[in-house]
KEDOKOL-944710 format. One record per atom (N, C-alpha, C, O): x, y, z. Coordinates in steps of 0.05 Angstrom, whole numbers, padded with zeros to 5 digits, always signed. Layout:
XYZ ...
// end
This chain:
+00046-00183+00305 +00035-00160+00316 +00009-00157+00292 -00004-00174+00281 +00008-00131+00291 -00020-00121+00275 -00012-00112+00257 +00009-00099+00254 -00035-00119+00237 -00022-00094+00207 -00049-00077+00210 -00059-00081+00232 -00067-00059+00193 -00079-00034+00194 -00084-00034+00148 -00074-00034+00126 -00105-00035+00164 -00106-00023+00131 -00131-00008+00136 -00150-00016+00150 -00130+00017+00124 -00148+00041+00123 -00160+00042+00100 -00145+00041+00081 -00182+00043+00096 -00212+00038+00076 -00217+00069+00075 -00217+00080+00098 -00221+00084+00057 -00238+00112+00070 -00236+00129+00039 -00217+00130+00023 -00264+00143+00038 -00267+00150+00012 -00251+00176+00009 -00248+00187+00031 -00240+00187-00010 -00224+00204-00018 -00231+00230-00024 -00244+00227-00045 -00232+00254-00018 -00249+00281-00027 -00224+00293-00059 -00199+00293-00056 -00235+00300-00078 -00217+00296-00092 -00196+00325-00092 -00203+00349-00092 -00180+00318-00090 -00148+00344-00089 -00153+00350-00073 -00148+00373-00064 -00166+00332-00062 -00169+00364-00020 -00161+00356+00001 -00177+00352+00020 -00136+00353+00004 -00119+00349+00015 -00126+00351+00048 -00128+00332+00064 -00130+00380+00053 -00146+00376+00078 -00161+00357+00095 -00161+00345+00116 -00173+00362+00075 -00203+00340+00087 -00202+00312+00085 -00216+00294+00092 -00177+00314+00073 -00161+00276+00074 -00159+00280+00090 -00175+00274+00107 -00130+00298+00098 -00121+00284+00128 -00140+00287+00153 -00137+00275+00174 -00162+00308+00146 -00176+00308+00174 -00200+00276+00172 -00218+00274+00189 -00197+00256+00151 -00214+00242+00151 -00193+00217+00154 -00206+00196+00157 -00182+00216+00154 -00162+00185+00171 -00150+00199+00191 -00152+00189+00213 -00135+00222+00189 -00145+00231+00225 -00160+00208+00246 -00152+00187+00257 -00192+00229+00246 -00211+00205+00238 -00214+00179+00259 -00219+00175+00283 -00207+00164+00233 -00208+00144+00225 -00180+00141+00253 -00184+00144+00277 -00163+00137+00245 -00142+00134+00264 -00149+00131+00287 -00150+00108+00297 -00158+00165+00310 -00161+00159+00326 -00188+00135+00334 -00182+00120+00352 -00212+00132+00325 -00232+00117+00330 -00215+00070+00324 -00219+00047+00331 -00200+00086+00309 -00187+00061+00311 -00164+00048+00343 -00161+00026+00354 -00152+00072+00348 -00129+00068+00376 -00116+00038+00360 -00120+00015+00368 -00097+00049+00332 -00077+00024+00327 -00054+00019+00351 -00045+00037+00365 -00047-00012+00354 -00030-00019+00370 -00010-00004+00374 +00001+00004+00353 +00003+00004+00396 +00038+00019+00383 +00052-00001+00362 +00044-00024+00359 +00067+00007+00353 +00081-00005+00336 +00077-00029+00312 +00096-00040+00300 +00044-00035+00308 +00050-00037+00286 +00037-00032+00258 +00016-00040+00269 +00032-00029+00242 +00040-00030+00214 +00015-00017+00200 -00001-00035+00194 +00008+00001+00194 -00020+00027+00184 -00023+00033+00156 -00020+00058+00154 -00028+00019+00130 -00034+00021+00108 -00064+00044+00093 -00089+00043+00096 -00044+00065+00076 -00072+00088+00079 -00070+00084+00042 -00047+00082+00036 -00084+00082+00022 -00087+00073+00003 -00064+00096-00011 -00052+00115+00000 -00063+00081-00046 -00058+00100-00069 -00060+00135-00063 -00080+00142-00051 -00047+00148-00067 -00050+00178-00071 -00076+00183-00051 -00095+00195-00061 -00079+00172-00020 -00098+00180-00002 -00108+00211+00009 -00125+00215+00025 -00085+00235-00010 -00095+00250-00003 -00103+00275-00020 -00106+00299-00018 -00103+00252-00040 -00117+00278-00068 -00131+00249-00093 -00135+00253-00117 -00135+00230-00082 -00148+00224-00113 -00120+00211-00128 -00096+00215-00125 -00136+00192-00148 -00114+00183-00168 -00127+00209-00189 -00148+00210-00203 -00105+00227-00185 -00100+00244-00205 -00086+00246-00219 -00064+00234-00217 -00095+00265-00243 -00064+00259-00270 -00065+00282-00269 -00059+00293-00290 -00074+00304-00239 -00061+00338-00249 -00033+00336-00233 -00032+00353-00216 -00005+00315-00235 +00008+00323-00221 +00022+00351-00213 +00029+00360-00191 +00022+00360-00234 +00032+00381-00235 +00021+00403-00206 +00034+00414-00188 -00008+00403-00212 -00019+00413-00180 -00004+00402-00157 +00009+00410-00138 -00011+00381-00164 -00011+00352-00140 +00016+00351-00122 +00019+00347-00098 +00030+00354-00135 +00068+00353-00137 +00074+00357-00115 +00064+00379-00109 +00092+00342-00086 +00105+00352-00073 +00130+00344-00069 +00138+00321-00070 +00148+00370-00062 +00170+00364-00062 +00177+00344-00038 +00160+00349-00021 +00195+00324-00029 +00208+00319-00017 +00193+00331+00020 +00194+00355+00020 +00183+00321+00043 +00179+00343+00071 +00162+00359+00057 +00161+00382+00066 +00146+00355+00034 +00120+00381+00039 +00086+00353+00048 +00083+00329+00052 +00073+00373+00048 +00050+00377+00072 +00033+00342+00076 +00017+00333+00093 +00043+00331+00056 +00039+00301+00042 +00055+00289+00074 +00044+00279+00094 +00081+00293+00067 +00097+00274+00083 +00092+00272+00121 +00090+00255+00138 +00092+00309+00118 +00088+00323+00143 +00071+00303+00167 +00076+00292+00189 +00046+00307+00143 +00024+00296+00152 +00041+00270+00162 +00056+00273+00182 +00040+00252+00151 +00055+00211+00156 +00058+00218+00174 +00045+00208+00193 +00078+00242+00180 +00108+00233+00192 +00101+00238+00229 +00109+00225+00249 +00081+00266+00224 +00076+00262+00263 +00044+00246+00268 +00039+00240+00291 +00015+00235+00240 +00015+00216+00242 +00019+00187+00264 +00005+00178+00282 +00049+00178+00252 +00058+00157+00256 +00080+00170+00283 +00091+00152+00294 +00085+00194+00292 +00088+00190+00313 +00077+00195+00338 +00085+00187+00360 +00046+00216+00331 +00031+00212+00338 +00009+00186+00355 -00009+00188+00372 +00022+00159+00337 -00001+00146+00348 +00020+00121+00359 +00011+00103+00372 +00056+00124+00351 +00068+00108+00350 +00066+00079+00333 +00063+00056+00340 +00067+00090+00308 +00065+00069+00296 +00085+00064+00263 +00109+00069+00262 +00074+00056+00245 +00090+00046+00225 +00083+00061+00212 +00064+00062+00228 +00075+00084+00189 +00055+00085+00166 +00057+00087+00144 +00067+00109+00145 +00056+00082+00118 +00043+00085+00102 +00025+00085+00081 +00006+00069+00077 +00037+00113+00062 +00018+00121+00055 +00027+00139+00031 +00047+00153+00033 +00007+00138+00002 +00015+00145-00025 +00015+00169-00029 -00006+00179-00021 +00031+00184-00040 +00036+00203-00054 +00032+00217-00073 +00009+00214-00081 +00051+00240-00091 +00055+00247-00108 +00086+00259-00108 +00086+00283-00113 +00104+00252-00105 +00129+00263-00111 +00145+00276-00133 +00153+00265-00154 +00148+00303-00124 +00153+00309-00149 +00184+00304-00146 +00197+00302-00126 +00193+00303-00178 +00221+00304-00185 +00238+00315-00199 +00228+00331-00214 +00266+00314-00202 +00284+00332-00214 +00280+00331-00253 +00287+00347-00270 +00268+00306-00255 +00279+00301-00279 +00253+00302-00298 +00250+00283-00313 +00227+00330-00298 +00205+00327-00301 +00182+00314-00280 +00185+00316-00256 +00162+00303-00292 +00152+00276-00280 +00143+00279-00252 +00151+00262-00236 +00136+00288-00248 +00129+00273-00210 +00134+00234-00213 +00140+00223-00235 +00132+00225-00198 +00128+00211-00180 +00097+00190-00175 +00078+00201-00162 +00095+00174-00181 +00070+00161-00168 +00078+00141-00142 +00079+00118-00148 +00085+00149-00104 +00094+00142-00100 +00085+00133-00072 +00065+00143-00062 +00104+00110-00058 +00088+00112-00026 +00110+00113-00008 +00131+00104-00017 +00111+00127+00030 +00135+00137+00033 +00127+00120+00061 +00104+00123+00068 +00141+00106+00074 +00139+00106+00098 +00153+00110+00121 +00177+00104+00122 +00139+00122+00147 +00156+00137+00165 +00147+00113+00198 +00124+00105+00201 +00163+00108+00210 +00160+00108+00234 +00159+00121+00259 +00166+00143+00266 +00146+00097+00276 +00143+00121+00312 +00153+00141+00312 +00141+00162+00316 +00180+00139+00306 +00193+00164+00314 +00194+00189+00294 +00208+00210+00294 +00169+00176+00273 +00163+00207+00253 +00184+00206+00227 +00179+00219+00207 +00213+00184+00231 +00228+00187+00219 +00224+00159+00191 +00219+00135+00193 +00229+00181+00164 +00224+00167+00140 +00238+00143+00142 +00260+00144+00154 +00227+00117+00130 +00245+00093+00139 +00244+00077+00102 +00255+00056+00096 +00231+00094+00085 +00226+00076+00057 +00207+00095+00041 +00188+00109+00048 +00217+00092+00019 +00210+00108-00001 +00206+00089-00030 +00225+00079-00042 +00185+00089-00035 +00177+00078-00064 +00163+00077-00094 +00139+00073-00098 +00179+00081-00111 +00159+00095-00132 +00146+00071-00150 +00157+00053-00163 +00115+00079-00146 +00105+00061-00167 +00115+00054-00200 +00118+00073-00216 +00120+00021-00211 +00134+00019-00234 +00122+00012-00251 +00128+00017-00274 +00098-00004-00243 +00076+00003-00277 +00047+00024-00267 +00025+00024-00255 +00063+00039-00279 +00041+00057-00289 +00023+00047-00306 +00025+00029-00324 -00005+00065-00296 -00027+00057-00311 -00023+00065-00334 -00021+00090-00335 -00021+00052-00359 -00022+00065-00380 -00053+00075-00391 -00057+00099-00397 -00074+00057-00392 -00101+00058-00401 -00113+00080-00399 -00127+00092-00416 -00106+00091-00362 -00106+00105-00357 -00094+00154-00354 -00098+00174-00341 -00081+00146-00374 -00068+00166-00375 -00037+00172-00357 -00020+00188-00364 -00034+00152-00329 -00009+00156-00317 +00007+00147-00332 -00003+00156-00352 +00024+00138-00338 +00051+00137-00369 +00049+00168-00382 +00067+00179-00395 +00027+00180-00376 +00031+00215-00401 +00044+00229-00379 +00060+00247-00385 +00037+00222-00349 +00031+00247-00335 +00058+00249-00308 +00062+00271-00297 +00078+00215-00298 +00072+00194-00271 +00106+00179-00288 +00105+00163-00307 +00136+00190-00271 +00149+00181-00279 +00149+00153-00266 +00141+00147-00243 +00159+00138-00285 +00152+00104-00266 +00172+00094-00245 +00194+00106-00244 +00169+00083-00234 +00195+00071-00208 +00212+00051-00236 +00204+00047-00259 +00240+00040-00219 +00257+00028-00234 +00270+00008-00213 +00293-00002-00211 +00253+00007-00204 +00259-00020-00188 +00246-00014-00153 +00239+00007-00143 +00248-00051-00137 +00236-00047-00110 +00247-00037-00095 +00269-00026-00098 +00229-00038-00067 +00250-00031-00048 +00241-00052-00021 +00227-00071-00027 +00249-00047+00004 +00239-00069+00025 +00248-00054+00048 +00269-00041+00045 +00238-00053+00071 +00236-00033+00095 +00231-00067+00126 +00216-00087+00122 +00247-00061+00150 +00237-00074+00166 +00214-00068+00180 +00210-00045+00187 +00198-00086+00185 +00185-00083+00196 +00178-00106+00226 +00176-00129+00219 +00174-00099+00260 +00178-00117+00268 +00187-00147+00258 +00171-00165+00263 +00217-00157+00243 +00222-00178+00238 +00213-00188+00212 +00227-00201+00197 +00191-00181+00208 +00187-00177+00178 +00208-00160+00156 +00220-00139+00159 +00207-00178+00133 +00230-00156+00111 +00186-00144+00090 +00169-00159+00081 +00187-00121+00092 +00173-00120+00078 +00172-00095+00049 +00182-00074+00043 +00150-00115+00038 +00163-00097+00000 +00133-00076-00004 +00113-00086+00007 +00130-00054-00014 +00110-00048-00018 +00103-00038-00050 +00118-00019-00056 +00090-00044-00066 +00073-00044-00089 +00048-00013-00085 +00036+00002-00069 +00051-00017-00105 +00027+00005-00110 -00001-00003-00146 +00004-00004-00171 -00027-00007-00130 -00038-00012-00153 -00032-00026-00175 -00029-00050-00173 -00031-00017-00194 -00017-00038-00231 +00002-00048-00224 +00011-00060-00243 +00016-00051-00207 +00042-00073-00204 +00030-00106-00200 +00039-00128-00206 -00006-00093-00181 -00012-00127-00175 -00016-00135-00208 -00021-00159-00205 -00017-00133-00227 -00019-00153-00248 +00001-00155-00262 -00002-00159-00286 +00018-00154-00255 +00055-00171-00268 +00072-00177-00240 +00079-00161-00224 +00077-00201-00240 +00079-00226-00216 +00113-00215-00222 +00128-00212-00202 +00122-00210-00242 +00150-00209-00238 +00155-00199-00208 +00160-00212-00188 +00150-00166-00214 +00168-00160-00188 +00157-00162-00169 +00163-00141-00158 +00137-00178-00147 +00138-00196-00132 +00151-00216-00122 +00156-00221-00099 +00159-00234-00148 +00170-00259-00145 +00201-00242-00146 +00214-00252-00127 +00216-00226-00156 +00246-00198-00156 +00234-00200-00123 +00251-00212-00110 +00210-00192-00104 +00214-00186-00072 +00212-00202-00065 +00220-00199-00042 +00202-00234-00068 +00214-00259-00053 +00239-00257-00059 +00254-00248-00042 +00246-00262-00076 +00273-00270-00085 +00286-00272-00060 +00293-00290-00044 +00284-00229-00062 +00301-00217-00042 +00297-00216-00017 +00306-00197-00004 +00279-00240-00002 +00269-00234+00018 +00243-00236+00032 +00234-00253+00047 +00230-00208+00017 +00190-00211+00029 +00185-00228+00034 +00192-00249+00023 +00169-00225+00053 +00149-00241+00075 +00119-00220+00081 +00096-00227+00087 +00128-00197+00076 +00106-00186+00073 +00098-00165+00055 +00108-00143+00057 +00077-00171+00034 +00073-00152+00009 +00056-00138+00020 +00037-00149+00032 +00059-00105+00020 +00023-00092+00011 +00029-00079-00018 +00049-00075-00032 -00003-00072-00019 -00020-00059-00040 -00031-00046-00034 -00054-00052-00027 -00019-00013-00033 -00043+00008-00037 -00049+00013-00074 -00040+00017-00097 -00073+00009-00056 -00081+00018-00092 -00114+00039-00091 -00133+00041-00075 -00109+00050-00116 -00140+00067-00123 -00155+00045-00150 -00150+00049-00174 -00175+00020-00137 -00174+00001-00165 -00208+00003-00159 -00219+00002-00137 -00220+00004-00183 -00250+00002-00193 -00263-00011-00174 -00252-00021-00155 -00281-00011-00177 -00312-00028-00177 -00307-00050-00206 -00303-00074-00209 -00308-00026-00224 -00314-00058-00244 -00297-00074-00253 -00302-00093-00268 -00275-00070-00244 -00248-00091-00239 -00233-00110-00213 -00211-00121-00210 -00265-00106-00195 -00256-00109-00165 -00244-00147-00150 -00226-00155-00134 -00269-00160-00170 -00253-00193-00170 -00223-00198-00172 -00209-00210-00156 -00215-00183-00198 -00183-00187-00207 -00175-00180-00181 -00167-00199-00167 -00177-00150-00166 -00161-00149-00142 -00168-00161-00127 -00163-00147-00108 -00179-00185-00117 -00184-00198-00090 -00181-00221-00108 -00187-00241-00094 -00176-00229-00132 -00166-00270-00142 -00132-00263-00136 -00116-00279-00128 -00125-00225-00143 -00097-00224-00142 -00078-00230-00135 -00059-00243-00144 -00084-00213-00103 -00074-00214-00081 -00079-00237-00076 -00059-00250-00084 -00096-00254-00066 -00092-00281-00062 -00070-00286-00077 -00049-00291-00065 -00072-00286-00099 -00042-00312-00119 -00019-00302-00110 +00000-00317-00106 -00018-00269-00103 +00011-00253-00095 +00015-00259-00069 +00035-00251-00057 -00003-00274-00056 +00005-00285-00026 +00018-00330-00023 +00033-00344-00008 -00002-00335-00051 +00000-00353-00056 +00020-00362-00060 +00036-00368-00043 +00024-00364-00097 +00052-00358-00101 +00082-00359-00084 +00103-00371-00083 +00072-00341-00074 +00096-00326-00055 +00111-00338-00022 +00131-00333-00008 +00091-00355-00022 +00089-00348+00010 +00093-00340+00032 +00103-00347+00054 +00079-00317+00020 +00075-00289+00043 +00046-00264+00052 +00024-00264+00041 +00052-00254+00065 +00031-00251+00076 +00027-00234+00050 +00042-00241+00032 +00009-00210+00042 +00006-00199+00025 -00029-00181+00039 -00051-00191+00044 -00019-00150+00042 -00047-00130+00055 -00049-00111+00037 -00032-00094+00035 -00072-00113+00021 -00074-00101+00005 -00097-00068+00016 -00118-00072+00028 -00092-00052+00013 -00110-00015+00022 -00117-00015+00005 -00104-00029-00011 -00142-00001-00005 -00158-00007-00026 -00176+00018-00023 -00191+00014-00004 -00179+00039-00032 -00197+00076-00028 -00225+00059-00020 -00227+00036-00011 -00245+00077-00027 -00268+00081-00025 -00285+00104-00043 -00273+00125-00050 -00308+00100-00050 -00316+00131-00063 -00324+00132-00087 -00338+00115-00096 -00315+00156-00102 -00318+00162-00127 -00305+00180-00123 -00296+00188-00101 -00302+00192-00154 -00279+00207-00169 -00290+00215-00199 -00306+00199-00207 -00286+00236-00214 -00297+00242-00236 -00295+00228-00267 -00302+00234-00290 -00277+00200-00252 -00280+00183-00274 -00298+00156-00264 -00317+00146-00276 -00289+00151-00245 -00291+00114-00227 -00301+00120-00202 -00299+00142-00191 -00320+00091-00189 -00328+00092-00174 -00322+00064-00149 -00331+00041-00149 -00310+00072-00136 -00293+00040-00122 -00306+00036-00094 -00321+00050-00081 -00296+00013-00090 -00316+00001-00069 -00307-00013-00050 -00319-00022-00031 -00283-00016-00056 -00259-00010-00030 -00241-00043-00035 -00222-00050-00050 -00264-00059-00008 -00253-00093-00007 -00226-00104-00004 -00215-00125-00011 -00215-00070+00014 -00183-00083+00030 -00182-00104+00034 -00204-00114+00032 -00157-00127+00044 -00164-00155+00042 -00136-00150+00064 -00121-00130+00065 -00134-00170+00078 -00103-00181+00093 -00098-00205+00089 -00109-00220+00104 -00082-00216+00069 -00083-00247+00061 -00067-00258+00067 -00044-00251+00065 -00081-00292+00082 -00053-00310+00092 -00031-00314+00074 -00037-00312+00050 -00005-00319+00082 +00005-00343+00066 +00006-00360+00059 +00026-00375+00056 -00025-00365+00051 -00035-00400+00041 -00050-00387+00026 -00047-00395+00003 -00065-00370+00027 -00083-00344+00015 -00100-00342+00021 -00117-00334+00007 -00105-00350+00047 -00134-00335+00062 -00132-00321+00076 -00114-00314+00091 -00168-00309+00068 -00168-00285+00070 -00175-00274+00099 -00192-00283+00114 -00157-00250+00105 -00158-00262+00136 -00176-00239+00161 -00184-00238+00184 -00177-00217+00128 -00192-00197+00146 -00204-00187+00116 -00192-00196+00097 -00222-00174+00111 -00245-00172+00081 -00252-00137+00090 -00261-00139+00113 -00252-00104+00080 -00261-00096+00085 -00290-00087+00083 -00304-00070+00095 -00295-00107+00062 -00324-00104+00037 -00322-00063+00038 -00304-00046+00041 -00352-00062+00032 -00363-00031+00016 -00360-00008+00037 -00371-00010+00059 -00349+00009+00032 -00353+00028+00055 -00330+00036+00066 -00311+00020+00062 -00323+00060+00081 -00307+00070+00102 -00301+00065+00126 -00314+00074+00145 -00277+00046+00128 -00274+00033+00158 -00237+00025+00152 -00223+00026+00131 -00231+00017+00176 -00216+00003+00174 -00211-00027+00192 -00222-00031+00213 -00195-00045+00180 -00189-00071+00187 -00166-00083+00187 -00149-00081+00169 -00165-00097+00206 -00133-00102+00214 -00135-00148+00214 -00148-00166+00203 -00112-00145+00234 -00102-00183+00231 -00077-00177+00248 -00063-00157+00250 -00076-00208+00265 -00043-00209+00269 -00029-00228+00256 -00032-00252+00254 -00012-00212+00247 +00017-00222+00241 +00042-00245+00255 +00060-00237+00270 +00038-00267+00249 +00054-00288+00246 +00087-00299+00237 +00091-00318+00222 +00108-00280+00249 +00119-00282+00228 +00137-00325+00232 +00150-00339+00216 +00128-00329+00258 +00139-00356+00261 +00115-00374+00238 +00117-00394+00224 +00096-00357+00241 +00074-00386+00231 +00086-00383+00195 +00082-00400+00178 +00096-00362+00193 +00094-00371+00159 +00128-00369+00164 +00134-00359+00142 +00148-00372+00175 +00176-00390+00170 +00162-00418+00175 +00158-00429+00154 +00156-00430+00193 +00142-00455+00185 +00131-00466+00167 +00133-00488+00157 +00113-00443+00163 +00103-00455+00135 +00111-00452+00119 +00102-00467+00102 +00131-00433+00106 +00152-00444+00083 +00182-00462+00088 +00199-00466+00070 +00183-00472+00114 +00203-00496+00123 +00188-00524+00114 +00198-00543+00101 +00165-00521+00122 +00144-00538+00107 +00143-00562+00084 +00146-00587+00080 +00138-00539+00075 +00124-00537+00036 +00154-00517+00030 +00150-00493+00035 +00175-00524+00022 +00197-00500+00005 +00197-00502-00026 +00210-00515-00043 +00175-00478-00027 +00167-00488-00053 +00187-00460-00056 +00208-00468-00064 +00188-00443-00054 +00203-00420-00052 +00235-00427-00070 +00243-00417-00092 +00251-00450-00048 +00276-00466-00066 +00278-00477-00086 +00299-00486-00096 +00249-00479-00098 +00250-00491-00120 +00250-00471-00153 +00252-00481-00176 +00246-00447-00147 +00246-00408-00156 +00276-00431-00179 +00296-00445-00171 +00267-00427-00209 +00289-00420-00225 +00293-00387-00228 +00278-00367-00227 +00327-00392-00232 +00333-00366-00245 +00313-00353-00274 +00319-00331-00284 
// end
């Protein structure tokens, strides 16, 4: 089955403009029915610390957009947003919708980006989640999570075969992004897909480099710089055969 990563310029805290930009890219791409489509971290607002202003209750306009586009294009759609929580701080989340527009997974970023003030403005998540897609077990993560391999190891122990990372990863550390995505794929013998943004915000410049990586660490698709959509065909049979031939995961210690 096909997986897509949407890499787009994000207008600062302008949900309507970002919805229109994503919709235009999806119309241009015409993703295959039943495929999985990834949108970047906080795709509707940019990586803003203005949590009070941009947070939404469950079922808010960003989730309504995701549900509607999942249904319109008949795809599984994963996108990042800000969810208002009952105990004060909001959560930096990703939410996944099925082709019938139903929510099937919600993940809150476990590693909030302390150097950027995220820890002061957002509540960190407490556990990984997973969801089924076309026979795959998929584990979603967000940006700074990528620097903490222990979370990905837990995902692998729980059966993850595809790992997704949506991000607002700046150009200053873009080689880390590339290297870490490949490392997470190699060490967990899993497909890894990273959907990053491009453009600028008040603090950073982003050049994208969204990637889809094979379980062997090979780059299957690279978005390079600028606004685009990349895709790759993923084979569960090939992944299972590779793990059977080289059963590295069986040697993990508790």
